[in-house]
C-alpha positions as CSV (number, residue, x, y, z in Angstrom):
1,M,10.1,29.1,10.7
2,T,11.4,31.4,7.9
3,D,9.5,34.1,6.0
4,M,11.4,35.5,3.0
5,T,10.0,38.0,0.5
6,A,9.3,35.2,-2.0
7,R,7.4,33.3,0.6
8,A,5.3,36.3,1.7
9,A,2.1,34.4,1.9
10,I,3.4,31.3,3.7
11,A,5.7,30.5,6.6
12,I,7.7,27.3,6.1
13,D,10.1,25.4,8.3
14,A,13.6,26.6,7.4
15,R,15.0,23.1,7.1
16,L,12.3,22.1,4.6
17,A,12.8,25.3,2.6
18,T,16.6,24.9,2.5
19,F,16.2,21.2,1.5
20,L,14.0,22.1,-1.4
21,E,16.0,25.0,-2.6
22,T,19.5,23.3,-2.5
23,E,18.7,19.7,-3.2
24,V,15.9,20.0,-5.7
25,L,15.2,23.4,-7.2
26,G,19.0,24.2,-7.6
27,P,19.8,21.0,-9.5
28,L,16.7,21.5,-11.6
29,G,17.7,25.0,-12.5
30,R,14.4,26.5,-11.3
31,D,14.0,30.1,-10.1
32,V,13.6,29.9,-6.4
33,D,11.7,33.1,-5.9
34,A,9.3,32.2,-8.7
35,F,8.7,28.8,-7.2
36,W,7.8,30.1,-3.8
37,Q,5.5,32.7,-5.3
38,G,3.9,30.0,-7.4
39,F,3.5,27.7,-4.5
40,A,1.9,30.4,-2.3
41,A,-0.6,31.1,-5.1
42,L,-1.3,27.4,-5.5
43,L,-2.0,27.1,-1.8
44,A,-4.2,30.2,-1.8
45,H,-6.4,28.6,-4.5
46,F,-6.5,25.0,-3.4
47,A,-6.5,25.1,0.4
48,P,-10.0,26.6,0.6
49,R,-11.2,24.1,-1.9
50,N,-9.7,21.3,0.2
51,R,-11.6,22.6,3.3
52,A,-14.8,22.9,1.4
53,L,-14.5,19.2,0.3
54,L,-14.0,18.1,3.9
55,E,-17.0,20.2,5.0
56,K,-19.1,18.4,2.3
57,R,-18.0,15.0,3.7
58,E,-19.2,16.0,7.2
59,S,-22.5,17.4,5.7
60,L,-23.3,14.2,3.9
61,Q,-22.4,12.1,7.0
62,A,-24.7,14.2,9.2
63,Q,-27.6,13.7,6.8
64,I,-27.0,10.0,6.7
65,D,-26.8,9.8,10.5
66,A,-30.1,11.7,10.7
67,W,-31.7,9.4,8.2
68,H,-30.8,6.3,10.3
69,V,-31.8,7.9,13.6
70,E,-35.2,8.8,12.1
71,R,-35.7,5.2,11.0
72,A,-34.5,3.6,14.2
73,G,-36.4,0.4,15.0
74,K,-37.7,0.1,11.4
75,P,-36.5,-2.6,9.0
76,H,-33.8,-1.4,6.5
77,D,-35.4,-0.3,3.2
78,P,-32.8,-0.7,0.5
79,A,-34.9,1.1,-2.2
80,A,-35.6,4.1,0.1
81,Y,-32.0,4.2,1.2
82,K,-30.7,4.3,-2.4
83,A,-33.2,7.0,-3.3
84,F,-32.1,9.0,-0.2
85,L,-28.4,8.8,-1.1
86,T,-29.2,9.9,-4.6
87,A,-31.2,12.9,-3.4
88,I,-28.5,14.2,-1.1
89,G,-25.8,13.9,-3.8
90,Y,-24.0,11.0,-2.2
91,L,-24.7,9.0,-5.4
92,V,-24.0,10.7,-8.7
93,P,-25.1,9.8,-12.2
94,E,-22.9,7.3,-14.1
95,P,-20.6,9.1,-16.6
96,G,-21.6,6.9,-19.6
97,D,-19.3,5.1,-21.9
98,F,-15.6,6.2,-21.9
99,R,-12.1,4.7,-21.8
100,I,-9.2,6.2,-20.0
101,G,-6.7,8.1,-22.1
102,T,-3.6,7.7,-20.0
103,E,-0.3,7.8,-22.0
104,N,3.4,7.2,-21.3
105,V,2.9,4.5,-18.8
106,D,5.8,2.2,-17.9
107,P,5.3,-1.5,-18.8
108,E,5.6,-2.6,-15.1
109,I,2.2,-0.9,-14.7
110,A,0.6,-1.2,-18.0
111,T,1.5,-4.5,-19.6
112,M,3.1,-6.6,-17.0
113,A,1.4,-8.3,-14.1
114,G,3.2,-9.0,-10.8
115,P,3.4,-8.3,-7.0
116,Q,3.5,-4.9,-5.4
117,L,5.2,-3.8,-2.2
118,V,4.1,-0.9,0.1
119,V,6.9,0.4,2.4
120,P,7.1,3.1,5.0
121,I,9.1,6.0,3.5
122,L,10.6,7.0,6.8
123,N,12.6,3.7,7.1
124,A,15.5,3.9,4.6
125,R,16.6,0.2,5.1
126,F,13.1,-1.1,4.4
127,L,12.8,1.3,1.5
128,L,16.0,0.0,0.0
129,N,14.9,-3.6,0.5
130,A,11.7,-3.0,-1.2
131,A,13.2,-1.1,-4.1
132,N,15.7,-3.9,-4.6
133,A,13.0,-6.6,-4.5
134,R,12.6,-6.5,-8.3
135,W,14.6,-9.7,-8.3
136,G,14.4,-12.5,-5.7
137,S,16.0,-15.8,-5.1
138,L,13.5,-18.7,-5.2
139,Y,15.9,-20.9,-3.3
140,D,16.1,-18.4,-0.4
141,A,12.3,-17.8,-0.5
142,F,11.5,-21.5,-0.1
143,Y,14.3,-22.4,2.2
144,G,13.3,-19.8,4.8
145,T,9.5,-20.0,4.8
146,D,6.6,-22.4,5.3
147,A,5.8,-22.2,1.6
148,L,7.8,-25.3,1.2
149,D,5.9,-28.5,2.0
150,A,8.9,-30.1,3.9
151,P,10.2,-30.4,7.4
152,A,11.5,-27.1,8.8
153,P,15.3,-26.7,8.6
154,T,17.3,-27.9,11.6
155,P,19.1,-25.0,13.4
156,G,22.8,-24.3,13.2
157,G,23.8,-24.1,9.6
158,Y,22.7,-25.4,6.2
159,D,20.2,-28.3,6.3
160,E,21.0,-30.5,3.3
161,A,17.7,-32.3,3.4
162,R,15.8,-29.0,3.4
163,G,18.1,-27.7,0.6
164,A,17.3,-30.8,-1.5
165,A,13.6,-30.3,-1.0
166,V,14.0,-26.7,-2.1
167,I,15.8,-27.7,-5.3
168,A,13.2,-30.3,-6.1
169,R,10.4,-27.8,-5.7
170,V,12.1,-25.2,-7.9
171,R,12.9,-27.7,-10.6
172,G,9.1,-28.5,-10.6
173,F,8.5,-24.8,-11.1
174,L,10.9,-24.7,-14.1
175,D,9.2,-27.8,-15.6
176,E,5.8,-26.0,-15.3
177,T,6.9,-22.6,-16.5
178,L,9.8,-23.3,-18.9
179,P,9.2,-26.8,-20.2
180,L,12.0,-28.4,-22.1
181,A,11.7,-30.0,-25.5
182,G,10.7,-33.6,-25.8
183,D,10.2,-35.6,-22.6
184,K,13.2,-33.9,-20.9
185,S,12.7,-32.5,-17.4
186,W,14.8,-29.9,-15.5
187,H,15.2,-32.6,-12.8
188,Q,17.2,-34.7,-15.3
189,L,19.4,-31.9,-16.6
190,A,23.1,-32.6,-16.4
191,A,26.1,-30.3,-16.2
192,R,26.9,-28.3,-19.3
193,E,23.9,-29.9,-21.1
194,E,22.4,-27.7,-23.8
195,I,19.0,-26.4,-22.8
196,Q,16.3,-26.7,-25.5
197,L,13.0,-25.2,-24.6
198,A,9.6,-26.5,-25.9
199,D,9.0,-22.9,-26.8
200,P,12.2,-21.3,-27.9
201,A,10.6,-17.8,-27.8
202,Q,10.9,-18.0,-24.0
203,L,14.7,-17.6,-24.2
204,V,15.7,-14.0,-23.6
205,G,19.5,-14.3,-23.5
206,N,22.6,-15.0,-21.4
207,T,23.7,-13.2,-18.2
208,D,27.2,-13.3,-16.7
209,K,26.5,-16.6,-14.9
210,G,23.1,-17.7,-16.1
211,I,20.4,-17.9,-18.7
212,L,17.5,-15.6,-18.8
213,F,14.0,-16.7,-19.8
214,R,10.5,-15.1,-19.9
215,N,7.0,-16.4,-19.1
216,N,3.8,-14.4,-19.0
217,G,5.9,-11.3,-19.3
218,L,8.0,-12.0,-16.2
219,H,11.7,-13.0,-16.3
220,V,13.4,-16.0,-14.8
221,E,17.2,-16.3,-14.5
222,V,18.7,-19.8,-14.0
223,V,22.1,-19.2,-12.4
224,F,24.9,-21.7,-13.1
225,D,27.8,-21.4,-10.7
226,P,29.9,-24.4,-9.7
227,N,31.9,-22.2,-7.4
228,T,29.1,-21.9,-4.9
229,P,28.2,-24.6,-2.3
230,V,24.9,-25.3,-3.9
231,G,26.1,-25.1,-7.5
232,A,29.1,-27.3,-6.7
233,T,26.9,-30.2,-5.5
234,D,24.0,-29.7,-8.1
235,K,24.2,-32.2,-10.9
236,A,23.3,-29.5,-13.4
237,G,25.5,-26.9,-11.7
238,I,22.5,-24.7,-10.9
239,A,23.3,-22.4,-8.0
240,D,20.0,-20.5,-7.8
241,V,16.9,-19.5,-9.7
242,V,16.2,-15.8,-9.5
243,I,12.9,-14.4,-10.6
244,E,11.4,-11.1,-11.3
245,S,9.3,-10.3,-8.2
246,A,8.1,-6.9,-7.0
247,L,7.5,-5.1,-10.3
248,T,6.3,-2.0,-8.5
249,T,6.7,-0.5,-5.0
250,I,4.8,2.2,-3.2
251,A,6.9,4.4,-1.0
252,D,4.3,5.4,1.6
253,C,4.0,8.9,3.2
254,E,0.6,7.9,4.7
255,D,-0.9,4.9,6.5
256,S,2.4,3.1,7.3
257,V,4.3,6.1,8.8
258,A,4.0,8.4,11.8
259,A,4.9,11.7,10.3
260,V,3.4,14.6,12.3
261,D,5.7,17.6,11.8
262,A,8.5,19.2,9.7
263,E,11.2,16.9,11.1
264,D,9.3,13.8,10.0
265,K,8.3,15.3,6.6
266,L,12.0,16.2,6.0
267,L,13.0,12.6,6.5
268,A,10.3,11.4,4.2
269,Y,11.3,13.8,1.4
270,T,15.0,13.1,1.9
271,N,14.5,9.4,1.5
272,W,12.4,9.9,-1.6
273,L,15.2,12.1,-3.0
274,G,17.6,9.3,-2.3
275,I,15.5,6.9,-4.3
276,I,15.0,9.3,-7.2
277,R,18.7,10.3,-7.4
278,G,19.7,6.7,-6.9
279,D,22.1,7.4,-4.0
280,L,20.1,6.3,-1.0
281,S,22.1,4.2,1.4
282,E,21.8,2.8,4.9
283,S,24.4,1.3,7.2
284,F,23.5,-1.1,9.9
285,A,25.2,-3.7,12.2
286,K,24.7,-7.4,11.5
287,G,26.6,-10.4,12.7
288,G,29.2,-8.1,14.3
289,K,29.9,-6.3,11.1
290,T,28.7,-2.9,9.7
291,L,26.9,-3.4,6.4
292,T,25.9,-0.7,3.9
293,R,22.8,-1.2,1.7
294,T,22.4,0.7,-1.6
295,L,20.2,0.5,-4.6
296,A,20.8,-2.4,-6.9
297,G,22.1,-1.9,-10.4
298,D,20.5,-3.1,-13.6
299,K,20.8,-6.6,-14.9
300,S,22.9,-7.0,-18.1
301,Y,22.5,-9.8,-20.6
302,T,23.4,-10.7,-24.1
303,A,20.4,-11.3,-26.4
304,P,20.3,-14.2,-28.9
305,D,21.3,-11.8,-31.7
306,G,24.5,-10.8,-29.8
307,T,23.4,-7.4,-28.7
308,A,24.0,-6.1,-25.1
309,Q,20.7,-5.4,-23.2
310,T,19.7,-4.5,-19.7
311,L,16.7,-5.1,-17.5
312,K,15.8,-2.8,-14.6
313,G,17.3,-4.0,-11.3
314,R,14.8,-2.2,-9.1
315,S,11.1,-1.9,-8.7
316,L,9.3,0.9,-10.5
317,M,8.5,3.4,-7.7
318,F,5.2,5.1,-6.8
319,V,5.0,7.5,-3.9
320,R,1.8,7.6,-1.8
321,N,0.8,11.1,-0.8
322,V,-1.3,11.9,2.2
323,G,-5.1,12.2,1.7
324,H,-7.2,15.4,1.9
325,L,-7.9,15.3,5.6
326,M,-4.8,16.1,7.5
327,T,-2.8,19.3,7.9
328,N,0.8,19.7,9.0
329,P,2.6,22.5,11.0
330,A,5.6,22.4,8.7
331,I,4.0,25.2,6.6
332,R,1.5,27.8,7.8
333,L,-0.7,29.9,5.5
334,A,-1.2,33.6,5.6
335,D,-4.1,33.2,8.1
336,G,-1.9,31.1,10.4
337,S,-3.6,27.8,9.6
338,E,-1.6,24.7,8.8
339,V,-1.0,23.6,5.3
340,P,-3.1,20.7,3.9
341,E,-0.6,17.9,4.0
342,G,-1.7,16.3,0.8
343,I,-1.1,19.5,-1.1
344,M,2.4,19.8,0.4
345,D,3.1,16.2,-0.5
346,A,1.9,16.8,-4.1
347,V,4.3,19.7,-4.6
348,F,7.4,18.3,-2.7
349,T,7.3,14.7,-4.0
350,S,6.6,15.9,-7.6
351,A,9.4,18.4,-7.4
352,I,11.8,15.7,-6.3
353,S,10.5,13.3,-9.0
354,T,11.1,16.0,-11.6
355,L,14.8,15.2,-11.2
356,D,14.0,11.8,-12.6
357,V,11.9,13.2,-15.4
358,E,14.7,15.5,-16.4
359,G,17.4,12.9,-16.2
360,H,19.2,13.7,-13.0
361,G,19.1,10.2,-11.4
362,K,21.8,7.6,-11.3
363,F,19.5,4.8,-12.6
364,G,16.2,6.4,-13.6
365,N,12.8,5.4,-12.2
366,S,10.4,5.9,-15.1
367,R,11.6,5.3,-18.6
368,C,8.5,6.9,-19.8
369,K,9.3,10.1,-17.9
370,S,6.2,9.9,-15.7
371,I,5.7,10.6,-12.0
372,Y,3.5,8.1,-10.2
373,I,1.6,9.2,-7.1
374,V,-1.0,7.1,-5.2
375,K,-3.7,9.2,-3.7
376,P,-5.6,7.6,-0.8
377,K,-8.8,8.2,1.0
378,M,-10.7,10.2,-1.6
379,H,-14.5,10.3,-1.1
380,G,-16.2,10.4,-4.5
381,P,-15.6,12.0,-7.9
382,E,-15.5,15.6,-6.7
383,E,-12.5,14.9,-4.6
384,C,-10.9,13.0,-7.5
385,A,-11.5,16.0,-9.7
386,F,-9.8,18.2,-7.1
387,T,-6.7,15.9,-7.2
388,N,-6.7,16.2,-11.0
389,D,-6.8,20.0,-10.9
390,L,-4.1,20.0,-8.2
391,F,-1.8,17.9,-10.3
392,D,-2.5,20.2,-13.2
393,A,-1.3,23.1,-11.1
394,V,1.7,21.3,-9.8
395,E,2.7,20.5,-13.3
396,D,2.4,24.1,-14.2
397,L,4.4,25.2,-11.2
398,L,7.2,22.8,-12.1
399,G,7.1,23.4,-15.8
400,L,6.1,19.8,-16.6
401,K,4.0,18.5,-19.5
402,R,0.4,17.9,-18.8
403,H,-0.3,14.5,-17.3
404,T,3.3,13.9,-16.5
405,I,2.0,13.2,-13.0
406,K,0.0,10.0,-13.0
407,V,-2.4,9.0,-10.2
408,G,-3.4,5.8,-8.4
409,V,-6.8,6.0,-6.9
410,M,-7.3,3.9,-3.7
411,D,-10.9,2.6,-3.8
412,E,-11.1,2.4,0.0
413,E,-14.0,4.8,0.9
414,R,-17.7,3.9,0.4
415,R,-18.6,7.0,-1.7
416,T,-15.7,6.2,-4.0
417,S,-16.8,2.6,-4.4
418,A,-20.4,3.6,-5.1
419,N,-19.3,6.1,-7.7
420,L,-16.2,4.4,-9.0
421,A,-16.8,5.0,-12.7
422,A,-17.3,8.7,-12.1
423,C,-14.1,8.8,-10.0
424,I,-12.1,7.2,-12.8
425,H,-13.6,9.6,-15.3
426,A,-12.5,12.6,-13.1
427,V,-8.8,11.5,-13.6
428,K,-9.2,9.6,-16.8
429,D,-6.1,11.0,-18.6
430,R,-3.7,10.3,-15.7
431,I,-5.0,7.3,-13.9
432,V,-2.7,4.3,-13.7
433,F,-4.0,2.4,-10.7
434,I,-7.1,1.4,-8.7
435,N,-6.9,-0.8,-5.7
436,T,-9.1,-2.2,-3.0
437,G,-8.4,-2.4,0.7
438,F,-10.6,-4.4,3.1
439,L,-9.6,-2.7,6.3
440,D,-10.0,1.0,5.4
441,R,-13.1,0.2,3.3
442,T,-14.7,-1.7,6.2
443,G,-13.8,1.2,8.6
444,D,-15.6,3.6,6.3
445,E,-18.5,1.1,5.9
446,I,-19.0,1.0,9.7
447,H,-18.6,4.8,10.1
448,T,-21.0,5.7,7.3
449,A,-23.7,3.5,8.7
450,M,-22.7,4.0,12.3
451,R,-26.2,4.9,13.5
452,A,-28.0,2.2,11.5
453,G,-27.4,-0.4,14.2
454,P,-24.8,-2.8,15.6
455,M,-22.5,-4.3,13.0
456,L,-21.5,-7.9,12.3
457,R,-18.4,-9.2,14.0
458,K,-15.2,-8.3,12.1
459,G,-14.6,-11.8,10.9
460,A,-18.2,-12.1,9.5
461,M,-17.6,-8.9,7.5
462,K,-15.5,-10.9,5.1
463,G,-18.4,-12.9,4.0
464,S,-20.9,-10.0,3.7
465,D,-22.6,-9.1,0.4
466,W,-21.3,-5.6,0.3
467,L,-17.7,-6.7,0.4
468,K,-18.1,-9.3,-2.3
469,A,-19.8,-6.6,-4.5
470,Y,-17.0,-4.1,-3.7
471,E,-14.2,-6.4,-4.8
472,A,-15.9,-7.6,-7.9
473,R,-17.1,-4.2,-9.0
474,N,-13.7,-2.6,-8.6
475,V,-12.2,-5.0,-11.2
476,A,-15.2,-5.0,-13.5
477,I,-15.6,-1.2,-13.6
478,G,-11.8,-0.8,-14.2
479,L,-11.9,-3.2,-17.1
480,K,-15.1,-1.6,-18.6
481,H,-13.3,1.7,-18.8
482,G,-10.1,0.5,-20.4
483,L,-7.6,0.0,-17.6
484,S,-6.4,-3.3,-18.9
485,G,-3.1,-2.7,-20.8
486,K,-2.8,0.8,-19.4
487,A,-3.1,0.6,-15.7
488,Q,-3.0,-1.6,-12.6
489,I,-6.1,-3.1,-11.1
490,G,-4.9,-4.1,-7.6
491,K,-6.0,-6.1,-4.6
492,G,-5.0,-5.6,-0.9
493,M,-2.4,-6.8,1.4
494,W,-1.5,-10.3,2.7
495,A,-0.9,-9.2,6.3
496,A,0.8,-12.3,7.7
497,P,4.5,-12.4,6.6
498,D,5.2,-15.6,8.5
499,L,2.3,-17.6,6.9
500,M,3.6,-17.9,3.3
501,G,2.2,-21.4,2.8
502,Q,-1.3,-20.1,3.5
503,M,-0.6,-17.1,1.2
504,M,0.4,-19.4,-1.7
505,V,-2.9,-21.2,-1.3
506,E,-5.2,-18.1,-1.0
507,K,-3.6,-15.2,-2.8
508,I,-3.8,-16.8,-6.3
509,G,-7.5,-15.9,-5.9
510,H,-6.6,-12.3,-6.6
511,L,-5.4,-13.2,-10.1
512,K,-8.4,-15.3,-10.8
513,A,-10.5,-12.3,-9.9
514,G,-8.7,-10.3,-12.6
515,A,-6.2,-8.2,-10.5
516,N,-2.9,-7.7,-12.3
517,T,-1.2,-6.7,-9.1
518,A,-1.6,-7.3,-5.4
519,W,0.1,-6.2,-2.2
520,V,2.5,-8.4,-0.3
521,P,4.3,-7.7,3.1
522,S,7.9,-8.4,2.2
523,P,10.4,-9.0,-0.6
524,T,10.3,-12.7,0.1
525,A,6.5,-12.7,-0.1
526,A,6.9,-10.9,-3.5
527,T,9.1,-13.6,-4.8
528,L,6.7,-16.3,-3.8
529,H,3.6,-14.4,-5.0
530,A,5.3,-13.9,-8.3
531,L,4.9,-17.7,-8.9
532,H,1.1,-17.1,-9.2
533,Y,1.7,-14.8,-12.2
534,H,3.6,-17.6,-13.9
535,Q,0.7,-19.9,-13.3
536,I,-2.0,-17.6,-14.5
537,D,-2.1,-15.1,-17.4
538,V,-4.1,-12.3,-15.8
539,F,-4.6,-10.4,-19.0
540,H,-6.3,-13.5,-20.5
541,V,-8.5,-13.8,-17.4
542,Q,-9.5,-10.1,-17.7
543,K,-11.0,-10.7,-21.1
544,H,-13.5,-13.2,-19.8
545,L,-14.8,-11.4,-16.7
546,P,-18.5,-10.3,-16.5
547,E,-19.8,-6.7,-16.7
548,P,-20.0,-4.8,-13.3
549,A,-23.0,-5.6,-11.2
550,G,-25.4,-3.0,-9.9
551,L,-25.3,-1.0,-6.7
552,D,-27.8,-2.9,-4.6
553,A,-25.4,-5.4,-3.0
554,L,-22.7,-2.8,-2.5
555,L,-25.2,-0.6,-0.6
556,S,-26.3,-3.4,1.7
557,I,-25.4,-2.6,5.3
558,P,-23.5,-5.3,7.3
559,L,-25.9,-5.1,10.3
560,A,-26.0,-7.9,12.8
561,E,-29.8,-8.2,12.6
562,G,-31.1,-10.9,14.8
563,A,-27.7,-11.6,16.4
564,N,-27.8,-13.3,19.8
565,W,-24.2,-13.3,20.8
566,S,-23.1,-14.9,24.1
567,E,-21.2,-13.0,26.7
568,E,-18.1,-15.0,25.7
569,E,-18.5,-14.1,22.0
570,I,-18.8,-10.4,22.9
571,R,-15.8,-10.5,25.2
572,E,-13.8,-12.4,22.5
573,E,-14.6,-9.7,19.9
574,L,-13.9,-6.8,22.2
575,D,-10.6,-8.3,23.4
576,N,-9.5,-9.0,19.8
577,N,-10.2,-5.3,18.9
578,C,-8.6,-3.8,22.0
579,Q,-5.5,-6.0,21.8
580,G,-4.9,-5.1,18.1
581,L,-5.6,-1.4,18.8
582,L,-3.2,-1.2,21.8
583,G,-0.5,-3.3,20.1
584,Y,-0.4,-0.8,17.2
585,V,-0.9,2.5,19.0
586,V,1.8,1.9,21.6
587,R,4.4,1.7,18.8
588,W,2.9,4.6,16.8
589,V,2.6,7.1,19.6
590,D,5.6,6.2,21.7
591,Q,8.1,5.2,19.1
592,G,6.9,6.8,15.9
593,V,6.7,3.4,14.1
594,G,3.8,3.5,11.6
595,C,4.1,-0.1,10.3
596,S,5.5,-3.2,11.9
597,K,4.8,-6.8,12.5
598,V,2.5,-6.6,15.5
599,P,1.5,-9.9,17.3
600,D,-2.3,-10.4,17.3
601,I,-4.3,-11.8,20.2
602,N,-3.1,-15.3,19.2
603,D,0.5,-14.2,18.9
604,V,0.5,-14.4,15.1
605,G,2.6,-11.5,13.7
606,L,0.6,-9.3,11.3
607,M,1.9,-6.4,9.3
608,E,-0.3,-3.6,10.6
609,D,-0.8,0.1,9.7
610,R,-3.4,2.7,10.5
611,A,-6.1,0.9,8.4
612,T,-6.1,-1.9,11.1
613,L,-6.6,0.7,13.8
614,R,-9.5,2.4,11.9
615,I,-11.6,-0.8,11.6
616,S,-10.9,-1.9,15.2
617,S,-11.7,1.5,16.8
618,Q,-14.8,2.0,14.7
619,H,-16.1,-1.5,15.5
620,I,-15.8,-0.9,19.2
621,A,-17.4,2.6,18.9
622,N,-20.3,1.1,17.0
623,W,-21.0,-1.6,19.6
624,L,-20.6,0.9,22.4
625,L,-23.1,3.3,20.7
626,H,-25.7,0.6,20.3
627,G,-25.4,-0.9,23.8
628,V,-23.8,-4.2,22.8
629,I,-21.0,-3.4,25.2
630,S,-20.6,-0.9,28.0
631,E,-17.9,1.6,28.8
632,A,-16.9,-0.5,31.8
633,Q,-16.5,-3.5,29.6
634,V,-14.3,-1.5,27.2
635,M,-12.1,-0.3,30.0
636,D,-11.8,-3.8,31.5
637,S,-10.7,-5.2,28.1
638,L,-8.2,-2.3,27.6
639,T,-6.7,-3.0,31.0
640,R,-6.4,-6.7,30.4
641,M,-5.1,-6.4,26.9
642,A,-2.6,-3.8,28.0
643,A,-1.0,-6.5,30.1
644,K,-0.9,-8.9,27.2
645,V,0.6,-6.3,24.8
646,D,3.3,-5.5,27.5
647,A,4.2,-9.2,27.6
648,Q,4.4,-9.4,23.8
649,N,6.8,-6.5,23.8
650,A,8.9,-7.5,26.8
651,G,12.0,-8.0,24.6
652,D,11.9,-4.5,23.1
653,P,14.3,-2.2,25.0
654,L,12.6,0.9,23.7
655,Y,9.1,-0.2,24.8
656,V,7.3,1.8,27.5
657,P,4.7,-0.5,29.3
658,L,1.1,0.4,29.1
659,T,0.2,-1.1,32.5
660,G,0.7,1.5,35.2
661,N,0.9,4.2,32.6
662,E,-2.8,4.5,31.8
663,T,-2.5,8.3,31.7
664,G,0.3,8.2,29.2
665,A,0.1,9.2,25.6
666,A,-0.3,5.7,24.1
667,F,-3.0,4.4,26.4
668,S,-4.8,7.7,26.2
669,A,-4.7,7.7,22.4
670,A,-6.2,4.2,22.4
671,R,-9.0,5.2,24.8
672,D,-9.8,8.3,22.8
673,L,-10.0,6.4,19.5
674,I,-12.8,4.3,21.0
675,F,-14.7,6.8,23.1
676,K,-14.4,9.6,20.6
677,G,-14.7,7.3,17.6
678,V,-18.2,8.3,16.6
679,E,-17.2,11.9,16.2
680,Q,-14.0,11.4,14.3
681,P,-14.2,12.5,10.6
682,S,-15.0,9.4,8.5
683,G,-13.8,7.4,11.5
684,Y,-10.1,8.3,10.7
685,T,-7.5,7.8,13.4
686,E,-5.1,10.4,12.2
687,P,-6.3,13.5,14.1
688,L,-6.1,11.7,17.5
689,L,-2.9,9.9,16.7
690,H,-1.1,13.0,15.5
691,A,-2.2,15.0,18.6
692,W,-0.9,12.4,21.0
693,R,2.3,11.8,19.0
694,L,3.0,15.5,19.0
695,R,2.5,15.6,22.8
696,K,4.8,12.6,23.2
697,K,7.5,14.3,21.0
698,A,7.2,17.5,23.0
699,G,8.2,15.5,26.1
């Protein structure tokens, strides 16, 4: 650690300090001493407020726990419960009529509707793939996934029958999306035939090898290239159809990464700097060759009036900061305590993003000169107001205009859902995003009502009244307060990257519910999901949705009242939870992998992050607390599922088996997450994961 005069009130890891001074503050022309003095003053003001908010969380939870314990054995009384939550300040008054006042928002967020990626910021290759997923090949997306209703490709080279099915499917998309004049079909188009659209306004211009069109605000490029194998055999000479896919991407510092110390945070900030400067690159071996991936350039075209134009070649980037709970040893305050990691993220990621605001990047991220930060895991409007004040202070520290820093509010905690309008009001002049997330929200639902009784099985949660109310109210409240046309109203992740056919059937429901963005697990999934936004004009849908419903359904508790599960059903649920928990923890703790495709108990690969872990560990802890299962049953399941997880990871040379290593960091972390689950703050997994990961890194 280093402690210079300008950092008198803090001790910061020397590598982090040098990085910020040389790579960020220097190019920005900022006074280094003034920055550190300002940062120390900011921490002195906000760190105690941060602690006080966490103490309030625990105080409210203790009162809720006591209320449920006192009423044990009595039927749940919704009216009394709501009155109690109001009396303790868990529920706050509605703020009344208002509309958000956010300005200078890029069109990808405000006026365009399309897929959104979330990517771990520690993995440069994944980060580049996601940033470059603004444009995707429909031919590739259909050829390589089960989204195409045709026999799978035969191994060993190009399958012509599969290719013909892909071309037919994409021609059908063109007929639906960009209908030709008269009775003409894209299936009938011949080489060099003039293309006449039924709606000429859909024509945008000509690219180097294709024609650019637009539908529902999204661009489609039909590529003509007879010099490619596909184009040479296509009767119209069409080599590919490339569509605008991931309009926005969230570079994640939180749930999808394992960042526990200065070393990890430096990598996160270095990768974010590479995105903002436009010079991030990653070399890797593939097919016996070394390949280097870089950020894609812009797409140039000639408009019908002959002028040269460009479209962005990359996703518009958000960065997701850490929430209010965790601290990090990378910086220590004057009293020796660790810095609140969310405050550190706010300062470091905003300072880096200021390079974009002031024009130091190769490409430019925000054309509106805004910084986009997603803030997760906030509990209620008071915590949202804290974030608003913090961002004010960061803007002052960096010399930015007020509300340059925009905020995305994750609606994933019960107190935020119940007070969503007040939460939006607290950040009304900088909000650009609200989103729902089933896993974290369910984890908080279980923890908040932990002592009310045993909960439904996880699968049954998806049909519960509170979840339906949660999803509907998020959209309706956002629309009521003016988010449409100014901000994103989002929906959660499709977790199965190999089940694209099922995704294409189900995920269109997010658009029908009024969401103008939704999370997908890969660039390919983004390209396929983009088809839904051509089918449905979300902004039109938003105009016809009902007003938000009341709180009663949202506050219903998913208790398993009257459940009479068999031993087999209980064992099945426990095994499912333990297998998912172990499969994720072993990579997080042993390898520092915060997000990956983890096989579930049925060997289906699911993209999992800490939210999965939270719901699984809290569900087991709840059943254990209420005697549905015993400690012996849990240990038996953990032991059996450890063997299954070992078998699923047998091909990973870096994998350390769980079986025979039950005192190791990974198995110990999993055990703690269950048996200490009731006492964890809000049921979060981070404190235990961080502790065991730090022990693992220490050797």
